[in-house]
N, CA, C and O atoms as a Maestro MAE file, in Angstrom:
{
 s_m_m2io_version
 :::
 2.0.0
}

f_m_ct {
 s_m_title
 :::
 protein
 m_atom[324] {
  # First column is atom index #
  i_m_mmod_type
  r_m_x_coord
  r_m_y_coord
  r_m_z_coord
  i_m_residue_number
  s_m_chain_name
  s_m_pdb_residue_name
  s_m_pdb_atom_name
  i_m_atomic_number
  :::
  1 25 -2.209 40.443 22.184 1 A "UNK " " N  " 7
  2 3 -1.539 39.173 22.246 1 A "UNK " " CA " 6
  3 2 -0.553 39.213 23.412 1 A "UNK " " C  " 6
  4 15 0.145 40.210 23.601 1 A "UNK " " O  " 8
  5 25 -0.494 38.156 24.179 2 A "UNK " " N  " 7
  6 3 0.393 38.139 25.333 2 A "UNK " " CA " 6
  7 2 1.783 37.677 24.941 2 A "UNK " " C  " 6
  8 15 1.981 37.116 23.864 2 A "UNK " " O  " 8
  9 25 2.733 37.914 25.811 3 A "UNK " " N  " 7
  10 3 4.118 37.542 25.541 3 A "UNK " " CA " 6
  11 2 4.270 36.023 25.454 3 A "UNK " " C  " 6
  12 15 5.121 35.535 24.712 3 A "UNK " " O  " 8
  13 25 3.461 35.271 26.197 4 A "UNK " " N  " 7
  14 3 3.547 33.808 26.199 4 A "UNK " " CA " 6
  15 2 3.266 33.216 24.829 4 A "UNK " " C  " 6
  16 15 3.996 32.329 24.387 4 A "UNK " " O  " 8
  17 25 2.224 33.684 24.143 5 A "UNK " " N  " 7
  18 3 1.906 33.132 22.829 5 A "UNK " " CA " 6
  19 2 2.920 33.598 21.783 5 A "UNK " " C  " 6
  20 15 3.120 32.929 20.769 5 A "UNK " " O  " 8
  21 25 3.559 34.743 22.028 6 A "UNK " " N  " 7
  22 3 4.630 35.208 21.135 6 A "UNK " " CA " 6
  23 2 5.829 34.266 21.205 6 A "UNK " " C  " 6
  24 15 6.450 33.958 20.188 6 A "UNK " " O  " 8
  25 25 6.141 33.820 22.404 7 A "UNK " " N  " 7
  26 3 7.244 32.883 22.589 7 A "UNK " " CA " 6
  27 2 6.939 31.531 21.939 7 A "UNK " " C  " 6
  28 15 7.822 30.902 21.355 7 A "UNK " " O  " 8
  29 25 5.706 31.098 22.043 8 A "UNK " " N  " 7
  30 3 5.299 29.827 21.433 8 A "UNK " " CA " 6
  31 2 5.425 29.914 19.920 8 A "UNK " " C  " 6
  32 15 5.916 28.982 19.284 8 A "UNK " " O  " 8
  33 25 4.986 31.024 19.337 9 A "UNK " " N  " 7
  34 3 5.083 31.201 17.887 9 A "UNK " " CA " 6
  35 2 6.531 31.216 17.436 9 A "UNK " " C  " 6
  36 15 6.862 30.631 16.405 9 A "UNK " " O  " 8
  37 25 7.398 31.874 18.190 10 A "UNK " " N  " 7
  38 3 8.824 31.892 17.846 10 A "UNK " " CA " 6
  39 2 9.425 30.491 17.959 10 A "UNK " " C  " 6
  40 15 10.243 30.090 17.131 10 A "UNK " " O  " 8
  41 25 9.014 29.755 18.987 11 A "UNK " " N  " 7
  42 3 9.510 28.389 19.157 11 A "UNK " " CA " 6
  43 2 9.078 27.480 18.025 11 A "UNK " " C  " 6
  44 15 9.876 26.691 17.518 11 A "UNK " " O  " 8
  45 25 7.796 27.586 17.620 12 A "UNK " " N  " 7
  46 3 7.303 26.777 16.502 12 A "UNK " " CA " 6
  47 2 7.990 27.162 15.195 12 A "UNK " " C  " 6
  48 15 8.318 26.297 14.383 12 A "UNK " " O  " 8
  49 25 8.206 28.458 14.995 13 A "UNK " " N  " 7
  50 3 8.900 28.904 13.789 13 A "UNK " " CA " 6
  51 2 10.322 28.379 13.745 13 A "UNK " " C  " 6
  52 15 10.801 27.970 12.687 13 A "UNK " " O  " 8
  53 25 11.001 28.387 14.885 14 A "UNK " " N  " 7
  54 3 12.360 27.842 14.955 14 A "UNK " " CA " 6
  55 2 12.382 26.352 14.699 14 A "UNK " " C  " 6
  56 15 13.289 25.848 14.036 14 A "UNK " " O  " 8
  57 25 11.383 25.631 15.223 15 A "UNK " " N  " 7
  58 3 11.299 24.186 15.013 15 A "UNK " " CA " 6
  59 2 11.078 23.853 13.537 15 A "UNK " " C  " 6
  60 15 11.713 22.947 12.998 15 A "UNK " " O  " 8
  61 25 10.182 24.586 12.892 16 A "UNK " " N  " 7
  62 3 9.922 24.369 11.466 16 A "UNK " " CA " 6
  63 2 11.185 24.651 10.657 16 A "UNK " " C  " 6
  64 15 11.523 23.890 9.750 16 A "UNK " " O  " 8
  65 25 11.881 25.737 10.978 17 A "UNK " " N  " 7
  66 3 13.120 26.074 10.279 17 A "UNK " " CA " 6
  67 2 14.161 24.980 10.478 17 A "UNK " " C  " 6
  68 15 14.858 24.615 9.532 17 A "UNK " " O  " 8
  69 25 14.277 24.446 11.701 18 A "UNK " " N  " 7
  70 3 15.246 23.401 11.996 18 A "UNK " " CA " 6
  71 2 14.929 22.122 11.218 18 A "UNK " " C  " 6
  72 15 15.838 21.470 10.704 18 A "UNK " " O  " 8
  73 25 13.648 21.758 11.129 19 A "UNK " " N  " 7
  74 3 13.254 20.561 10.382 19 A "UNK " " CA " 6
  75 2 13.566 20.733 8.901 19 A "UNK " " C  " 6
  76 15 14.075 19.808 8.269 19 A "UNK " " O  " 8
  77 25 13.272 21.897 8.342 20 A "UNK " " N  " 7
  78 3 13.586 22.158 6.925 20 A "UNK " " CA " 6
  79 2 15.092 22.111 6.711 20 A "UNK " " C  " 6
  80 15 15.554 21.601 5.691 20 A "UNK " " O  " 8
  81 25 15.864 22.635 7.661 21 A "UNK " " N  " 7
  82 3 17.321 22.603 7.566 21 A "UNK " " CA " 6
  83 2 17.827 21.159 7.557 21 A "UNK " " C  " 6
  84 15 18.707 20.818 6.767 21 A "UNK " " O  " 8
  85 25 17.280 20.312 8.428 22 A "UNK " " N  " 7
  86 3 17.700 18.911 8.467 22 A "UNK " " CA " 6
  87 2 17.343 18.184 7.174 22 A "UNK " " C  " 6
  88 15 18.126 17.372 6.681 22 A "UNK " " O  " 8
  89 25 16.176 18.468 6.629 23 A "UNK " " N  " 7
  90 3 15.753 17.847 5.373 23 A "UNK " " CA " 6
  91 2 16.683 18.275 4.238 23 A "UNK " " C  " 6
  92 15 17.003 17.476 3.358 23 A "UNK " " O  " 8
  93 25 17.117 19.543 4.261 24 A "UNK " " N  " 7
  94 3 18.004 20.053 3.205 24 A "UNK " " CA " 6
  95 2 19.388 19.403 3.265 24 A "UNK " " C  " 6
  96 15 20.102 19.388 2.262 24 A "UNK " " O  " 8
  97 25 19.768 18.874 4.404 25 A "UNK " " N  " 7
  98 3 21.074 18.233 4.536 25 A "UNK " " CA " 6
  99 2 21.128 16.858 3.870 25 A "UNK " " C  " 6
  100 15 22.211 16.358 3.567 25 A "UNK " " O  " 8
  101 25 19.979 16.252 3.643 26 A "UNK " " N  " 7
  102 3 19.937 14.920 3.036 26 A "UNK " " CA " 6
  103 2 20.257 15.057 1.548 26 A "UNK " " C  " 6
  104 15 19.639 15.869 0.859 26 A "UNK " " O  " 8
  105 25 21.221 14.269 1.040 27 A "UNK " " N  " 7
  106 3 21.609 14.383 -0.377 27 A "UNK " " CA " 6
  107 2 20.477 14.006 -1.331 27 A "UNK " " C  " 6
  108 15 19.562 13.261 -0.979 27 A "UNK " " O  " 8
  109 25 20.564 14.537 -2.537 28 A "UNK " " N  " 7
  110 3 19.554 14.321 -3.573 28 A "UNK " " CA " 6
  111 2 19.396 12.838 -3.903 28 A "UNK " " C  " 6
  112 15 18.281 12.363 -4.120 28 A "UNK " " O  " 8
  113 25 20.507 12.112 -3.941 29 A "UNK " " N  " 7
  114 3 20.462 10.689 -4.295 29 A "UNK " " CA " 6
  115 2 19.648 9.887 -3.289 29 A "UNK " " C  " 6
  116 15 18.963 8.929 -3.649 29 A "UNK " " O  " 8
  117 25 19.732 10.285 -2.035 30 A "UNK " " N  " 7
  118 3 18.957 9.593 -0.994 30 A "UNK " " CA " 6
  119 2 17.467 9.837 -1.204 30 A "UNK " " C  " 6
  120 15 16.661 8.919 -1.057 30 A "UNK " " O  " 8
  121 25 17.097 11.077 -1.550 31 A "UNK " " N  " 7
  122 3 15.685 11.379 -1.815 31 A "UNK " " CA " 6
  123 2 15.183 10.589 -3.011 31 A "UNK " " C  " 6
  124 15 14.037 10.140 -3.016 31 A "UNK " " O  " 8
  125 25 16.026 10.412 -4.028 32 A "UNK " " N  " 7
  126 3 15.630 9.624 -5.200 32 A "UNK " " CA " 6
  127 2 15.410 8.169 -4.788 32 A "UNK " " C  " 6
  128 15 14.431 7.545 -5.197 32 A "UNK " " O  " 8
  129 25 16.323 7.631 -3.977 33 A "UNK " " N  " 7
  130 3 16.179 6.246 -3.521 33 A "UNK " " CA " 6
  131 2 14.920 6.075 -2.678 33 A "UNK " " C  " 6
  132 15 14.216 5.074 -2.809 33 A "UNK " " O  " 8
  133 25 14.635 7.042 -1.820 34 A "UNK " " N  " 7
  134 3 13.413 6.981 -1.006 34 A "UNK " " CA " 6
  135 2 12.182 7.015 -1.915 34 A "UNK " " C  " 6
  136 15 11.226 6.272 -1.690 34 A "UNK " " O  " 8
  137 25 12.201 7.863 -2.929 35 A "UNK " " N  " 7
  138 3 11.081 7.956 -3.863 35 A "UNK " " CA " 6
  139 2 10.858 6.675 -4.633 35 A "UNK " " C  " 6
  140 15 9.720 6.241 -4.810 35 A "UNK " " O  " 8
  141 25 11.946 6.063 -5.095 36 A "UNK " " N  " 7
  142 3 11.832 4.796 -5.826 36 A "UNK " " CA " 6
  143 2 11.286 3.705 -4.905 36 A "UNK " " C  " 6
  144 15 10.438 2.911 -5.315 36 A "UNK " " O  " 8
  145 25 11.767 3.665 -3.673 37 A "UNK " " N  " 7
  146 3 11.279 2.671 -2.719 37 A "UNK " " CA " 6
  147 2 9.800 2.845 -2.410 37 A "UNK " " C  " 6
  148 15 9.056 1.867 -2.336 37 A "UNK " " O  " 8
  149 25 9.378 4.082 -2.232 38 A "UNK " " N  " 7
  150 3 7.961 4.356 -1.959 38 A "UNK " " CA " 6
  151 2 7.107 3.989 -3.168 38 A "UNK " " C  " 6
  152 15 6.021 3.430 -3.015 38 A "UNK " " O  " 8
  153 25 7.593 4.301 -4.371 39 A "UNK " " N  " 7
  154 3 6.840 3.983 -5.589 39 A "UNK " " CA " 6
  155 2 6.691 2.472 -5.759 39 A "UNK " " C  " 6
  156 15 5.603 1.992 -6.076 39 A "UNK " " O  " 8
  157 25 7.772 1.718 -5.550 40 A "UNK " " N  " 7
  158 3 7.696 0.261 -5.670 40 A "UNK " " CA " 6
  159 2 6.751 -0.332 -4.620 40 A "UNK " " C  " 6
  160 15 5.977 -1.244 -4.914 40 A "UNK " " O  " 8
  161 25 6.821 0.185 -3.416 41 A "UNK " " N  " 7
  162 3 5.929 -0.289 -2.369 41 A "UNK " " CA " 6
  163 2 4.475 -0.012 -2.734 41 A "UNK " " C  " 6
  164 15 3.607 -0.861 -2.531 41 A "UNK " " O  " 8
  165 25 4.213 1.169 -3.270 42 A "UNK " " N  " 7
  166 3 2.856 1.529 -3.672 42 A "UNK " " CA " 6
  167 2 2.344 0.611 -4.781 42 A "UNK " " C  " 6
  168 15 1.188 0.188 -4.752 42 A "UNK " " O  " 8
  169 25 3.194 0.303 -5.752 43 A "UNK " " N  " 7
  170 3 2.793 -0.594 -6.845 43 A "UNK " " CA " 6
  171 2 2.476 -1.985 -6.299 43 A "UNK " " C  " 6
  172 15 1.479 -2.589 -6.696 43 A "UNK " " O  " 8
  173 25 3.308 -2.496 -5.398 44 A "UNK " " N  " 7
  174 3 3.068 -3.827 -4.833 44 A "UNK " " CA " 6
  175 2 1.784 -3.842 -4.013 44 A "UNK " " C  " 6
  176 15 0.993 -4.779 -4.126 44 A "UNK " " O  " 8
  177 25 1.565 -2.821 -3.193 45 A "UNK " " N  " 7
  178 3 0.357 -2.750 -2.370 45 A "UNK " " CA " 6
  179 2 -0.891 -2.688 -3.246 45 A "UNK " " C  " 6
  180 15 -1.870 -3.385 -2.981 45 A "UNK " " O  " 8
  181 25 -0.861 -1.859 -4.286 46 A "UNK " " N  " 7
  182 3 -2.023 -1.752 -5.175 46 A "UNK " " CA " 6
  183 2 -2.262 -3.059 -5.931 46 A "UNK " " C  " 6
  184 15 -3.412 -3.438 -6.155 46 A "UNK " " O  " 8
  185 25 -1.199 -3.749 -6.323 47 A "UNK " " N  " 7
  186 3 -1.327 -5.028 -7.025 47 A "UNK " " CA " 6
  187 2 -1.989 -6.067 -6.120 47 A "UNK " " C  " 6
  188 15 -2.918 -6.756 -6.540 47 A "UNK " " O  " 8
  189 25 -1.512 -6.179 -4.881 48 A "UNK " " N  " 7
  190 3 -2.086 -7.144 -3.934 48 A "UNK " " CA " 6
  191 2 -3.523 -6.768 -3.602 48 A "UNK " " C  " 6
  192 15 -4.384 -7.642 -3.505 48 A "UNK " " O  " 8
  193 25 -3.791 -5.467 -3.426 49 A "UNK " " N  " 7
  194 3 -5.147 -5.018 -3.134 49 A "UNK " " CA " 6
  195 2 -6.083 -5.367 -4.288 49 A "UNK " " C  " 6
  196 15 -7.214 -5.798 -4.062 49 A "UNK " " O  " 8
  197 25 -5.624 -5.186 -5.508 50 A "UNK " " N  " 7
  198 3 -6.439 -5.511 -6.677 50 A "UNK " " CA " 6
  199 2 -6.730 -6.992 -6.777 50 A "UNK " " C  " 6
  200 15 -7.850 -7.386 -7.104 50 A "UNK " " O  " 8
  201 25 -5.730 -7.822 -6.498 51 A "UNK " " N  " 7
  202 3 -5.939 -9.269 -6.538 51 A "UNK " " CA " 6
  203 2 -6.957 -9.684 -5.473 51 A "UNK " " C  " 6
  204 15 -7.850 -10.487 -5.745 51 A "UNK " " O  " 8
  205 25 -6.822 -9.140 -4.271 52 A "UNK " " N  " 7
  206 3 -7.775 -9.478 -3.204 52 A "UNK " " CA " 6
  207 2 -9.185 -9.023 -3.548 52 A "UNK " " C  " 6
  208 15 -10.144 -9.749 -3.285 52 A "UNK " " O  " 8
  209 25 -9.330 -7.845 -4.127 53 A "UNK " " N  " 7
  210 3 -10.648 -7.353 -4.510 53 A "UNK " " CA " 6
  211 2 -11.251 -8.230 -5.609 53 A "UNK " " C  " 6
  212 15 -12.453 -8.499 -5.606 53 A "UNK " " O  " 8
  213 25 -10.419 -8.671 -6.539 54 A "UNK " " N  " 7
  214 3 -10.884 -9.532 -7.633 54 A "UNK " " CA " 6
  215 2 -11.358 -10.882 -7.089 54 A "UNK " " C  " 6
  216 15 -12.397 -11.395 -7.503 54 A "UNK " " O  " 8
  217 25 -10.586 -11.453 -6.157 55 A "UNK " " N  " 7
  218 3 -10.983 -12.734 -5.586 55 A "UNK " " CA " 6
  219 2 -12.218 -12.608 -4.706 55 A "UNK " " C  " 6
  220 15 -13.029 -13.532 -4.640 55 A "UNK " " O  " 8
  221 25 -12.370 -11.477 -4.030 56 A "UNK " " N  " 7
  222 3 -13.530 -11.264 -3.166 56 A "UNK " " CA " 6
  223 2 -14.811 -11.192 -3.995 56 A "UNK " " C  " 6
  224 15 -15.876 -11.598 -3.528 56 A "UNK " " O  " 8
  225 25 -14.714 -10.675 -5.230 57 A "UNK " " N  " 7
  226 3 -15.876 -10.602 -6.115 57 A "UNK " " CA " 6
  227 2 -16.220 -11.965 -6.693 57 A "UNK " " C  " 6
  228 15 -17.289 -12.138 -7.279 57 A "UNK " " O  " 8
  229 25 -15.339 -12.918 -6.537 58 A "UNK " " N  " 7
  230 3 -15.583 -14.249 -7.081 58 A "UNK " " CA " 6
  231 2 -15.031 -14.400 -8.474 58 A "UNK " " C  " 6
  232 15 -15.448 -15.298 -9.206 58 A "UNK " " O  " 8
  233 25 -14.113 -13.557 -8.857 59 A "UNK " " N  " 7
  234 3 -13.570 -13.609 -10.200 59 A "UNK " " CA " 6
  235 2 -12.431 -14.573 -10.385 59 A "UNK " " C  " 6
  236 15 -12.143 -14.954 -11.520 59 A "UNK " " O  " 8
  237 25 -11.782 -14.978 -9.348 60 A "UNK " " N  " 7
  238 3 -10.607 -15.818 -9.540 60 A "UNK " " CA " 6
  239 2 -10.611 -17.037 -8.656 60 A "UNK " " C  " 6
  240 15 -11.187 -17.040 -7.568 60 A "UNK " " O  " 8
  241 25 -9.958 -18.074 -9.140 61 A "UNK " " N  " 7
  242 3 -9.794 -19.284 -8.349 61 A "UNK " " CA " 6
  243 2 -11.066 -20.080 -8.201 61 A "UNK " " C  " 6
  244 15 -12.123 -19.701 -8.706 61 A "UNK " " O  " 8
  245 25 -10.947 -21.194 -7.498 62 A "UNK " " N  " 7
  246 3 -12.109 -22.052 -7.281 62 A "UNK " " CA " 6
  247 2 -12.384 -22.209 -5.801 62 A "UNK " " C  " 6
  248 15 -12.848 -23.264 -5.368 62 A "UNK " " O  " 8
  249 25 -12.105 -21.180 -5.013 63 A "UNK " " N  " 7
  250 3 -12.350 -21.253 -3.580 63 A "UNK " " CA " 6
  251 2 -13.858 -21.332 -3.312 63 A "UNK " " C  " 6
  252 15 -14.602 -20.401 -3.619 63 A "UNK " " O  " 8
  253 25 -14.292 -22.448 -2.738 64 A "UNK " " N  " 7
  254 3 -15.679 -22.568 -2.327 64 A "UNK " " CA " 6
  255 2 -16.664 -22.743 -3.468 64 A "UNK " " C  " 6
  256 15 -17.872 -22.766 -3.236 64 A "UNK " " O  " 8
  257 25 -16.186 -22.865 -4.672 65 A "UNK " " N  " 7
  258 3 -17.087 -23.046 -5.810 65 A "UNK " " CA " 6
  259 2 -16.683 -24.301 -6.566 65 A "UNK " " C  " 6
  260 15 -15.509 -24.669 -6.599 65 A "UNK " " O  " 8
  261 25 -17.656 -24.947 -7.164 66 A "UNK " " N  " 7
  262 3 -17.322 -26.093 -8.005 66 A "UNK " " CA " 6
  263 2 -17.279 -25.626 -9.449 66 A "UNK " " C  " 6
  264 15 -18.093 -24.817 -9.894 66 A "UNK " " O  " 8
  265 25 -16.314 -26.156 -10.153 67 A "UNK " " N  " 7
  266 3 -16.195 -25.790 -11.563 67 A "UNK " " CA " 6
  267 2 -17.063 -26.707 -12.405 67 A "UNK " " C  " 6
  268 15 -17.245 -27.883 -12.089 67 A "UNK " " O  " 8
  269 25 -17.585 -26.156 -13.462 68 A "UNK " " N  " 7
  270 3 -18.355 -26.983 -14.391 68 A "UNK " " CA " 6
  271 2 -17.364 -27.681 -15.309 68 A "UNK " " C  " 6
  272 15 -16.427 -27.067 -15.819 68 A "UNK " " O  " 8
  273 25 -17.583 -28.949 -15.506 69 A "UNK " " N  " 7
  274 3 -16.660 -29.701 -16.345 69 A "UNK " " CA " 6
  275 2 -15.391 -30.004 -15.574 69 A "UNK " " C  " 6
  276 15 -15.409 -30.034 -14.343 69 A "UNK " " O  " 8
  277 25 -14.314 -30.223 -16.261 70 A "UNK " " N  " 7
  278 3 -13.031 -30.467 -15.617 70 A "UNK " " CA " 6
  279 2 -12.956 -31.840 -14.986 70 A "UNK " " C  " 6
  280 15 -13.851 -32.664 -15.173 70 A "UNK " " O  " 8
  281 25 -11.904 -32.089 -14.249 71 A "UNK " " N  " 7
  282 3 -11.631 -33.409 -13.689 71 A "UNK " " CA " 6
  283 2 -12.671 -33.805 -12.639 71 A "UNK " " C  " 6
  284 15 -13.075 -34.967 -12.590 71 A "UNK " " O  " 8
  285 25 -13.110 -32.867 -11.803 72 A "UNK " " N  " 7
  286 3 -14.076 -33.187 -10.763 72 A "UNK " " CA " 6
  287 2 -15.390 -33.680 -11.336 72 A "UNK " " C  " 6
  288 15 -15.994 -34.606 -10.795 72 A "UNK " " O  " 8
  289 25 -15.835 -33.079 -12.413 73 A "UNK " " N  " 7
  290 3 -17.076 -33.485 -13.048 73 A "UNK " " CA " 6
  291 2 -16.985 -34.871 -13.650 73 A "UNK " " C  " 6
  292 15 -17.966 -35.616 -13.641 73 A "UNK " " O  " 8
  293 25 -15.827 -35.229 -14.173 74 A "UNK " " N  " 7
  294 3 -15.653 -36.556 -14.773 74 A "UNK " " CA " 6
  295 2 -15.759 -37.641 -13.713 74 A "UNK " " C  " 6
  296 15 -16.372 -38.680 -13.954 74 A "UNK " " O  " 8
  297 25 -15.175 -37.417 -12.553 75 A "UNK " " N  " 7
  298 3 -15.225 -38.420 -11.488 75 A "UNK " " CA " 6
  299 2 -16.660 -38.615 -11.007 75 A "UNK " " C  " 6
  300 15 -17.065 -39.746 -10.740 75 A "UNK " " O  " 8
  301 25 -17.423 -37.559 -10.893 76 A "UNK " " N  " 7
  302 3 -18.793 -37.663 -10.439 76 A "UNK " " CA " 6
  303 2 -19.627 -38.418 -11.459 76 A "UNK " " C  " 6
  304 15 -20.469 -39.240 -11.094 76 A "UNK " " O  " 8
  305 25 -19.397 -38.144 -12.728 77 A "UNK " " N  " 7
  306 3 -20.145 -38.827 -13.775 77 A "UNK " " CA " 6
  307 2 -19.836 -40.314 -13.767 77 A "UNK " " C  " 6
  308 15 -20.735 -41.140 -13.926 77 A "UNK " " O  " 8
  309 25 -18.575 -40.656 -13.584 78 A "UNK " " N  " 7
  310 3 -18.203 -42.074 -13.568 78 A "UNK " " CA " 6
  311 2 -18.779 -42.782 -12.346 78 A "UNK " " C  " 6
  312 15 -19.146 -43.954 -12.427 78 A "UNK " " O  " 8
  313 25 -18.861 -42.085 -11.218 79 A "UNK " " N  " 7
  314 3 -19.374 -42.719 -10.007 79 A "UNK " " CA " 6
  315 2 -20.867 -43.011 -10.129 79 A "UNK " " C  " 6
  316 15 -21.357 -43.968 -9.529 79 A "UNK " " O  " 8
  317 25 -21.590 -42.210 -10.890 80 A "UNK " " N  " 7
  318 3 -23.038 -42.401 -11.040 80 A "UNK " " CA " 6
  319 2 -23.362 -43.582 -11.950 80 A "UNK " " C  " 6
  320 15 -24.437 -44.171 -11.835 80 A "UNK " " O  " 8
  321 25 -22.465 -43.929 -12.834 81 A "UNK " " N  " 7
  322 3 -22.762 -45.001 -13.814 81 A "UNK " " CA " 6
  323 2 -22.866 -46.291 -13.153 81 A "UNK " " C  " 6
  324 15 -23.110 -47.303 -13.810 81 A "UNK " " O  " 8
  :::
 }
 m_bond[323] {
  # First column is bond index #
  i_m_from
  i_m_to
  i_m_order
  :::
  1 1 2 1
  2 2 3 1
  3 3 4 2
  4 3 5 1
  5 5 6 1
  6 6 7 1
  7 7 8 2
  8 7 9 1
  9 9 10 1
  10 10 11 1
  11 11 12 2
  12 11 13 1
  13 13 14 1
  14 14 15 1
  15 15 16 2
  16 15 17 1
  17 17 18 1
  18 18 19 1
  19 19 20 2
  20 19 21 1
  21 21 22 1
  22 22 23 1
  23 23 24 2
  24 23 25 1
  25 25 26 1
  26 26 27 1
  27 27 28 2
  28 27 29 1
  29 29 30 1
  30 30 31 1
  31 31 32 2
  32 31 33 1
  33 33 34 1
  34 34 35 1
  35 35 36 2
  36 35 37 1
  37 37 38 1
  38 38 39 1
  39 39 40 2
  40 39 41 1
  41 41 42 1
  42 42 43 1
  43 43 44 2
  44 43 45 1
  45 45 46 1
  46 46 47 1
  47 47 48 2
  48 47 49 1
  49 49 50 1
  50 50 51 1
  51 51 52 2
  52 51 53 1
  53 53 54 1
  54 54 55 1
  55 55 56 2
  56 55 57 1
  57 57 58 1
  58 58 59 1
  59 59 60 2
  60 59 61 1
  61 61 62 1
  62 62 63 1
  63 63 64 2
  64 63 65 1
  65 65 66 1
  66 66 67 1
  67 67 68 2
  68 67 69 1
  69 69 70 1
  70 70 71 1
  71 71 72 2
  72 71 73 1
  73 73 74 1
  74 74 75 1
  75 75 76 2
  76 75 77 1
  77 77 78 1
  78 78 79 1
  79 79 80 2
  80 79 81 1
  81 81 82 1
  82 82 83 1
  83 83 84 2
  84 83 85 1
  85 85 86 1
  86 86 87 1
  87 87 88 2
  88 87 89 1
  89 89 90 1
  90 90 91 1
  91 91 92 2
  92 91 93 1
  93 93 94 1
  94 94 95 1
  95 95 96 2
  96 95 97 1
  97 97 98 1
  98 98 99 1
  99 99 100 2
  100 99 101 1
  101 101 102 1
  102 102 103 1
  103 103 104 2
  104 103 105 1
  105 105 106 1
  106 106 107 1
  107 107 108 2
  108 107 109 1
  109 109 110 1
  110 110 111 1
  111 111 112 2
  112 111 113 1
  113 113 114 1
  114 114 115 1
  115 115 116 2
  116 115 117 1
  117 117 118 1
  118 118 119 1
  119 119 120 2
  120 119 121 1
  121 121 122 1
  122 122 123 1
  123 123 124 2
  124 123 125 1
  125 125 126 1
  126 126 127 1
  127 127 128 2
  128 127 129 1
  129 129 130 1
  130 130 131 1
  131 131 132 2
  132 131 133 1
  133 133 134 1
  134 134 135 1
  135 135 136 2
  136 135 137 1
  137 137 138 1
  138 138 139 1
  139 139 140 2
  140 139 141 1
  141 141 142 1
  142 142 143 1
  143 143 144 2
  144 143 145 1
  145 145 146 1
  146 146 147 1
  147 147 148 2
  148 147 149 1
  149 149 150 1
  150 150 151 1
  151 151 152 2
  152 151 153 1
  153 153 154 1
  154 154 155 1
  155 155 156 2
  156 155 157 1
  157 157 158 1
  158 158 159 1
  159 159 160 2
  160 159 161 1
  161 161 162 1
  162 162 163 1
  163 163 164 2
  164 163 165 1
  165 165 166 1
  166 166 167 1
  167 167 168 2
  168 167 169 1
  169 169 170 1
  170 170 171 1
  171 171 172 2
  172 171 173 1
  173 173 174 1
  174 174 175 1
  175 175 176 2
  176 175 177 1
  177 177 178 1
  178 178 179 1
  179 179 180 2
  180 179 181 1
  181 181 182 1
  182 182 183 1
  183 183 184 2
  184 183 185 1
  185 185 186 1
  186 186 187 1
  187 187 188 2
  188 187 189 1
  189 189 190 1
  190 190 191 1
  191 191 192 2
  192 191 193 1
  193 193 194 1
  194 194 195 1
  195 195 196 2
  196 195 197 1
  197 197 198 1
  198 198 199 1
  199 199 200 2
  200 199 201 1
  201 201 202 1
  202 202 203 1
  203 203 204 2
  204 203 205 1
  205 205 206 1
  206 206 207 1
  207 207 208 2
  208 207 209 1
  209 209 210 1
  210 210 211 1
  211 211 212 2
  212 211 213 1
  213 213 214 1
  214 214 215 1
  215 215 216 2
  216 215 217 1
  217 217 218 1
  218 218 219 1
  219 219 220 2
  220 219 221 1
  221 221 222 1
  222 222 223 1
  223 223 224 2
  224 223 225 1
  225 225 226 1
  226 226 227 1
  227 227 228 2
  228 227 229 1
  229 229 230 1
  230 230 231 1
  231 231 232 2
  232 231 233 1
  233 233 234 1
  234 234 235 1
  235 235 236 2
  236 235 237 1
  237 237 238 1
  238 238 239 1
  239 239 240 2
  240 239 241 1
  241 241 242 1
  242 242 243 1
  243 243 244 2
  244 243 245 1
  245 245 246 1
  246 246 247 1
  247 247 248 2
  248 247 249 1
  249 249 250 1
  250 250 251 1
  251 251 252 2
  252 251 253 1
  253 253 254 1
  254 254 255 1
  255 255 256 2
  256 255 257 1
  257 257 258 1
  258 258 259 1
  259 259 260 2
  260 259 261 1
  261 261 262 1
  262 262 263 1
  263 263 264 2
  264 263 265 1
  265 265 266 1
  266 266 267 1
  267 267 268 2
  268 267 269 1
  269 269 270 1
  270 270 271 1
  271 271 272 2
  272 271 273 1
  273 273 274 1
  274 274 275 1
  275 275 276 2
  276 275 277 1
  277 277 278 1
  278 278 279 1
  279 279 280 2
  280 279 281 1
  281 281 282 1
  282 282 283 1
  283 283 284 2
  284 283 285 1
  285 285 286 1
  286 286 287 1
  287 287 288 2
  288 287 289 1
  289 289 290 1
  290 290 291 1
  291 291 292 2
  292 291 293 1
  293 293 294 1
  294 294 295 1
  295 295 296 2
  296 295 297 1
  297 297 298 1
  298 298 299 1
  299 299 300 2
  300 299 301 1
  301 301 302 1
  302 302 303 1
  303 303 304 2
  304 303 305 1
  305 305 306 1
  306 306 307 1
  307 307 308 2
  308 307 309 1
  309 309 310 1
  310 310 311 1
  311 311 312 2
  312 311 313 1
  313 313 314 1
  314 314 315 1
  315 315 316 2
  316 315 317 1
  317 317 318 1
  318 318 319 1
  319 319 320 2
  320 319 321 1
  321 321 322 1
  322 322 323 1
  323 323 324 2
  :::
 }
}
């Protein structure tokens, strides 16, 4: 192994240690707040994704489809008479 790659390994090890040191400086309460924020965001994203998937399957709403019965059907029936 050459001296150059030894220096790179030492530099990377120092960088990793420095990042862990910076993370350790952040108080516990901040990590809890970050976790709660990430969890809420994940719940909202999954909820919206589920609604979009449900509508894409044709399970919800009347987008592009006519409903059987209801007010629209009554008007058509009256117009034919």
